C-alpha positions as semicolon CSV with decimal commas, in nm:
position;residue;x (nm);y (nm);z (nm)
1;M;-0,374;-8,051;5,857
2;P;-0,194;-8,036;5,535
3;T;-0,013;-8,342;5,405
4;Q;0,254;-8,199;5,250
5;E;0,322;-7,800;5,220
6;L;0,255;-7,640;4,888
7;N;0,601;-7,644;4,742
8;A;0,642;-7,416;4,431
9;A;0,960;-7,552;4,295
10;P;1,004;-7,544;3,937
11;A;0,866;-7,816;3,730
12;V;0,908;-7,931;3,376
13;L;0,636;-8,041;3,118
14;V;0,821;-8,238;2,805
15;L;0,592;-8,323;2,521
16;Q;0,647;-8,632;2,274
17;D;0,750;-8,371;1,977
18;G;0,998;-8,210;2,172
19;Q;0,813;-7,894;2,318
20;V;0,916;-7,827;2,644
21;F;0,710;-7,574;2,898
22;H;0,828;-7,470;3,227
23;G;0,594;-7,365;3,534
24;K;0,605;-7,445;3,899
25;S;0,488;-7,793;4,118
26;F;0,146;-7,849;4,288
27;G;0,045;-8,131;4,424
28;K;0,261;-8,462;4,504
29;I;0,651;-8,393;4,421
30;G;0,767;-8,622;4,155
31;T;0,768;-8,753;3,810
32;T;0,459;-8,896;3,596
33;S;0,397;-8,972;3,247
34;G;0,084;-9,061;2,993
35;E;-0,114;-8,949;2,710
36;L;-0,178;-8,582;2,706
37;C;-0,535;-8,497;2,676
38;F;-0,750;-8,184;2,759
39;N;-1,091;-8,123;2,896
40;T;-1,331;-7,821;2,824
41;G;-1,512;-7,806;3,111
42;M;-1,527;-7,555;3,347
43;T;-1,656;-7,730;3,699
44;G;-1,657;-8,041;3,797
45;Y;-1,274;-8,125;3,850
46;Q;-1,269;-8,386;4,089
47;E;-1,567;-8,556;3,933
48;V;-1,326;-8,573;3,638
49;F;-1,012;-8,653;3,811
50;T;-1,188;-8,969;3,955
51;D;-1,325;-9,074;3,636
52;P;-1,194;-9,434;3,553
53;S;-1,178;-9,356;3,159
54;Y;-0,878;-9,107;3,217
55;Y;-0,656;-9,389;3,373
56;G;-0,340;-9,366;3,212
57;Q;-0,355;-8,988;3,087
58;V;-0,229;-8,664;3,201
59;L;-0,502;-8,388;3,193
60;I;-0,488;-8,028;3,087
61;M;-0,798;-7,820;3,254
62;N;-0,877;-7,553;3,015
63;T;-1,050;-7,303;3,258
64;V;-0,820;-7,072;3,396
65;H;-0,896;-7,165;3,783
66;T;-0,901;-7,517;3,911
67;G;-0,929;-7,590;4,275
68;N;-1,119;-7,263;4,410
69;Y;-1,399;-7,480;4,552
70;G;-1,200;-7,741;4,720
71;V;-1,281;-8,117;4,727
72;K;-1,517;-8,314;4,903
73;P;-1,542;-8,712;4,962
74;E;-1,890;-8,713;4,780
75;D;-1,792;-8,537;4,455
76;V;-1,613;-8,871;4,306
77;E;-1,694;-9,121;4,026
78;S;-1,470;-9,388;4,166
79;D;-1,251;-9,448;4,479
80;T;-0,919;-9,277;4,336
81;V;-0,786;-9,015;4,139
82;K;-0,735;-9,190;3,795
83;I;-0,546;-8,921;3,592
84;K;-0,165;-8,978;3,593
85;G;-0,105;-8,635;3,635
86;L;-0,255;-8,270;3,602
87;I;-0,184;-7,935;3,405
88;G;-0,326;-7,595;3,488
89;R;-0,301;-7,237;3,436
90;N;-0,388;-7,174;3,832
91;L;-0,409;-7,459;4,055
92;E;-0,567;-7,309;4,374
93;E;-0,473;-7,417;4,699
94;R;-0,702;-7,181;4,880
95;Y;-1,068;-7,258;4,825
96;S;-1,393;-7,069;4,918
97;R;-1,656;-7,344;4,923
98;M;-1,765;-7,414;5,278
99;M;-1,902;-7,788;5,204
100;A;-1,537;-7,856;5,118
101;S;-1,322;-8,109;5,328
102;D;-0,970;-8,005;5,207
103;S;-0,778;-7,801;4,929
104;L;-0,711;-7,966;4,548
105;H;-0,337;-7,965;4,689
106;N;-0,403;-8,132;4,978
107;Y;-0,603;-8,386;4,788
108;L;-0,355;-8,465;4,501
109;V;-0,072;-8,521;4,733
110;E;-0,266;-8,769;4,930
111;Q;-0,380;-8,935;4,579
112;N;0,012;-8,931;4,462
113;V;-0,082;-8,697;4,179
114;V;0,207;-8,476;4,017
115;A;0,076;-8,156;3,903
116;I;0,230;-7,833;3,707
117;E;0,076;-7,504;3,702
118;E;0,154;-7,133;3,581
119;I;0,150;-7,310;3,222
120;D;-0,005;-7,139;2,920
121;T;-0,281;-7,400;2,857
122;R;-0,420;-7,204;2,577
123;A;-0,127;-7,239;2,388
124;L;-0,079;-7,611;2,491
125;V;-0,455;-7,705;2,405
126;T;-0,414;-7,552;2,047
127;H;-0,057;-7,755;2,032
128;I;-0,283;-8,047;2,082
129;R;-0,542;-7,955;1,859
130;E;-0,297;-7,897;1,573
131;K;-0,065;-8,175;1,637
132;G;-0,291;-8,442;1,800
133;A;-0,269;-8,649;2,116
134;M;0,052;-8,750;2,239
135;N;0,254;-8,896;2,535
136;C;0,411;-8,644;2,775
137;I;0,592;-8,647;3,090
138;I;0,630;-8,379;3,409
139;S;0,873;-8,355;3,652
140;S;0,885;-8,155;3,972
141;E;1,204;-8,357;4,072
142;I;1,407;-8,358;3,762
143;T;1,494;-8,043;3,552
144;D;1,737;-8,207;3,300
145;V;1,527;-8,215;2,991
146;D;1,749;-8,468;2,816
147;V;1,705;-8,731;3,108
148;L;1,299;-8,655;3,080
149;K;1,302;-8,702;2,670
150;K;1,487;-9,034;2,741
151;M;1,233;-9,139;3,022
152;L;0,913;-9,038;2,804
153;S;1,089;-9,245;2,479
154;E;0,993;-9,567;2,734
155;V;0,627;-9,483;2,777
156;P;0,375;-9,662;2,557
157;S;0,143;-9,536;2,320
158;M;-0,213;-9,576;2,415
159;D;-0,282;-9,719;2,066
160;G;-0,307;-10,088;2,164
161;L;-0,320;-10,068;2,534
162;E;-0,556;-10,273;2,739
163;L;-0,626;-10,080;3,069
164;A;-0,970;-10,170;3,175
165;S;-0,821;-10,448;3,398
166;H;-0,621;-10,180;3,563
167;V;-0,956;-9,979;3,696
168;T;-1,225;-10,285;3,722
169;T;-1,355;-10,394;4,019
170;Q;-1,202;-10,675;4,207
171;E;-1,516;-10,784;4,393
172;V;-1,894;-10,813;4,267
173;Y;-2,129;-10,524;4,428
174;H;-2,456;-10,467;4,422
175;M;-2,693;-10,119;4,434
176;G;-3,061;-10,067;4,431
177;D;-3,323;-10,280;4,581
178;P;-3,282;-10,687;4,555
179;A;-3,654;-10,720;4,532
180;A;-3,688;-10,515;4,230
181;S;-3,850;-10,642;3,928
182;I;-3,585;-10,553;3,691
183;R;-3,192;-10,722;3,734
184;I;-2,910;-10,557;3,569
185;A;-2,559;-10,697;3,533
186;V;-2,279;-10,447;3,456
187;L;-1,958;-10,523;3,299
188;D;-1,731;-10,302;3,495
189;F;-1,453;-10,183;3,233
190;G;-1,423;-9,868;3,456
191;V;-1,806;-9,756;3,531
192;K;-1,863;-9,409;3,689
193;R;-2,086;-9,415;4,011
194;N;-2,343;-9,213;3,890
195;I;-2,424;-9,451;3,578
196;I;-2,497;-9,731;3,834
197;Q;-2,713;-9,466;4,061
198;C;-2,895;-9,369;3,748
199;M;-3,019;-9,748;3,683
200;A;-3,099;-9,808;4,075
201;D;-3,254;-9,474;4,082
202;R;-3,511;-9,594;3,787
203;G;-3,603;-9,916;4,020
204;A;-3,320;-10,188;3,873
205;Y;-3,122;-10,373;4,103
206;V;-2,816;-10,371;3,984
207;R;-2,508;-10,621;4,011
208;V;-2,138;-10,483;3,919
209;H;-1,908;-10,768;3,762
210;S;-1,526;-10,735;3,697
211;A;-1,409;-10,686;3,349
212;N;-1,308;-11,048;3,286
213;T;-1,631;-11,209;3,445
214;D;-1,733;-11,492;3,177
215;F;-2,048;-11,534;3,034
216;E;-2,156;-11,819;3,226
217;E;-2,147;-11,607;3,568
218;L;-2,315;-11,326;3,423
219;M;-2,606;-11,528;3,313
220;H;-2,590;-11,691;3,663
221;F;-2,717;-11,376;3,832
222;K;-3,028;-11,413;3,591
223;P;-3,044;-11,070;3,452
224;N;-3,318;-10,882;3,265
225;G;-3,041;-10,664;3,088
226;F;-2,676;-10,588;3,066
227;F;-2,485;-10,267;3,091
228;I;-2,142;-10,261;2,905
229;S;-1,947;-9,964;3,087
230;N;-1,728;-9,689;2,992
231;G;-1,334;-9,714;3,099
232;P;-0,981;-9,631;2,937
233;G;-0,747;-9,759;2,643
234;D;-0,775;-9,909;2,316
235;P;-1,118;-10,119;2,285
236;S;-0,990;-10,322;1,967
237;A;-0,696;-10,464;2,243
238;M;-0,968;-10,614;2,448
239;G;-1,075;-10,968;2,285
240;Y;-1,168;-11,082;2,570
241;A;-1,453;-10,841;2,620
242;I;-1,574;-10,836;2,287
243;E;-1,639;-11,215;2,286
244;T;-1,856;-11,151;2,620
245;V;-2,055;-10,927;2,435
246;K;-2,100;-11,147;2,157
247;K;-2,246;-11,412;2,380
248;I;-2,448;-11,165;2,545
249;L;-2,614;-11,041;2,213
250;E;-2,699;-11,396;2,144
251;T;-2,928;-11,379;2,457
252;K;-3,136;-11,116;2,299
253;L;-3,194;-10,944;2,608
254;P;-3,161;-10,551;2,619
255;V;-2,809;-10,416;2,626
256;F;-2,697;-10,059;2,694
257;G;-2,310;-9,939;2,609
258;I;-2,161;-9,590;2,701
259;C;-1,853;-9,487;2,612
260;L;-1,597;-9,807;2,580
261;G;-1,926;-10,001;2,612
262;H;-2,035;-9,818;2,273
263;Q;-1,704;-9,908;2,083
264;L;-1,731;-10,269;2,228
265;L;-2,073;-10,308;2,083
266;A;-1,961;-10,190;1,772
267;L;-1,664;-10,424;1,750
268;A;-1,884;-10,734;1,873
269;N;-2,115;-10,673;1,541
270;G;-1,793;-10,650;1,319
271;I;-1,699;-10,252;1,324
272;P;-1,377;-10,139;1,363
273;T;-1,276;-9,862;1,545
274;F;-0,987;-9,615;1,561
275;K;-0,772;-9,371;1,740
276;M;-0,888;-9,026;1,743
277;H;-0,671;-8,696;1,644
278;H;-0,743;-8,584;1,974
279;G;-1,064;-8,683;2,121
280;H;-1,352;-8,522;2,273
281;R;-1,362;-8,438;2,639
282;G;-1,566;-8,214;2,817
283;L;-1,918;-8,071;2,926
284;N;-2,042;-7,885;2,618
285;H;-2,061;-8,120;2,305
286;P;-2,321;-8,063;2,091
287;V;-2,496;-8,409;1,948
288;K;-2,802;-8,484;1,730
289;N;-3,036;-8,722;1,793
290;V;-3,102;-8,848;1,429
291;M;-3,409;-9,036;1,502
292;T;-3,604;-8,718;1,696
293;G;-3,427;-8,440;1,521
294;L;-3,327;-8,294;1,876
295;C;-3,004;-8,153;1,981
296;E;-2,847;-8,264;2,282
297;I;-2,532;-8,078;2,474
298;T;-2,353;-8,363;2,613
299;T;-2,070;-8,462;2,861
300;Q;-1,780;-8,627;2,668
301;N;-1,432;-8,849;2,748
302;H;-1,298;-9,062;2,497
303;G;-1,028;-9,079;2,253
304;F;-1,122;-9,323;2,041
305;A;-1,447;-9,393;1,794
306;V;-1,620;-9,626;1,552
307;D;-1,554;-9,637;1,199
308;P;-1,851;-9,419;1,061
309;D;-1,834;-9,599;0,701
310;A;-1,850;-9,949;0,856
311;V;-2,163;-9,864;1,073
312;R;-2,376;-9,730;0,784
313;K;-2,282;-10,054;0,567
314;A;-2,380;-10,272;0,832
315;A;-2,744;-10,359;0,739
316;H;-2,849;-10,497;1,084
317;L;-2,707;-10,136;1,268
318;E;-2,832;-9,807;1,229
319;V;-2,667;-9,455;1,327
320;T;-2,883;-9,300;1,619
321;H;-2,677;-8,993;1,721
322;L;-2,413;-8,776;1,547
323;N;-2,171;-8,524;1,681
324;L;-2,251;-8,157;1,536
325;N;-1,910;-8,070;1,572
326;D;-1,733;-8,309;1,346
327;D;-2,021;-8,547;1,254
328;S;-1,849;-8,862;1,412
329;I;-2,073;-9,148;1,558
330;E;-2,266;-9,086;1,918
331;G;-2,466;-9,347;1,875
332;I;-2,589;-9,674;1,714
333;R;-2,856;-9,931;1,767
334;M;-2,910;-10,284;1,633
335;K;-3,221;-10,347;1,426
336;D;-3,247;-10,736;1,521
337;R;-3,248;-10,734;1,882
338;P;-3,257;-10,454;2,187
339;A;-2,920;-10,341;2,188
340;F;-2,807;-9,961;2,194
341;S;-2,545;-9,745;2,285
342;V;-2,354;-9,381;2,293
343;Q;-2,043;-9,247;2,281
344;Y;-2,105;-8,987;2,519
345;H;-2,217;-8,980;2,899
346;P;-2,571;-8,928;2,971
347;E;-2,535;-8,975;3,353
348;A;-2,338;-8,611;3,309
349;T;-2,183;-8,549;3,686
350;P;-2,123;-8,284;3,610
351;G;-2,281;-8,155;3,314
352;P;-2,602;-8,111;3,140
353;H;-2,911;-8,375;3,211
354;D;-3,022;-8,329;2,821
355;S;-2,944;-8,750;2,782
356;R;-3,075;-8,881;3,111
357;Y;-3,348;-8,996;2,913
358;L;-3,128;-9,305;2,777
359;F;-3,186;-9,478;3,093
360;D;-3,559;-9,438;3,047
361;E;-3,513;-9,593;2,735
362;F;-3,294;-9,895;2,845
363;I;-3,542;-9,957;3,162
364;S;-3,833;-9,934;2,929
365;L;-3,658;-10,159;2,661
366;I;-3,628;-10,426;2,938
367;H;-3,991;-10,386;3,048
368;N;-4,118;-10,434;2,703
369;N;-3,876;-10,726;2,609
């Protein structure tokens, strides 16, 4: 049974720079705000919505139709939807996939997500590409634009915002065979389920720890390697995590970082990060592995990046991957210990599997250490 009938009431989208868009409500009736970002992927919307790295953000889906194949419990990367709001051209209540258990509309209502449709998303994305990331507010209960602008003025900037503590696990949990010869300790800053699965599938016993777990507790697990996870927010605001990564590096055990974990590895090595103009999000970003010369089509979701000049000046680091669209740093490794990271998502659900080899390299690094 539907949890709430689809309400085609008017809805309003207001941008930080004063732009106003009018559309129709979808999902929960209410008001929401956050940093505006866009995803270039054509499929996998449920996996995207449940990615903890999107916490605090209002998402524009570029594809014309979103929701047309419904939702099902298995297609998630975390326990709940993490986006603060959703913007689409056509958000579909009716769906055609027989395996689906419910509609996108009901799912968003259940997950308390406010959405707006009938927006010219091409025009909106073009605007963000030109002007850069900014905050926004969506409302299907308040139509007074002046009131919404006042509310929007009180929304904090993503720059300087620590958000990993909002999405990390509250309890330690495990995946894989407890008798496995490889034990990997995960620092969870918003880890996606399939990242853990990719390590367990390769024979590792994985223990997932909360973001603020101290170094001594991590070592109590007696790990053979460490994984530094993806997650939301500004990495430079995570002093507690940077200090933990520094201590992990002193063990000289293998370390692998993805996305936020890549940025934290850089910061632990004295490399600053910066907020990007509008970030990289989607399933189709070309990356070159400069070690092999091969190109990968990658899945990405990040609004911060590591300083390319600082990386190239660091004698103990080297660049391993570059973004072919803008030459931003997509991967680094340390020369004096077995630690490496990538800015993109090799676990890729949904998306290309070009980069799954990185998990094999991590496991090999552990075996050979």
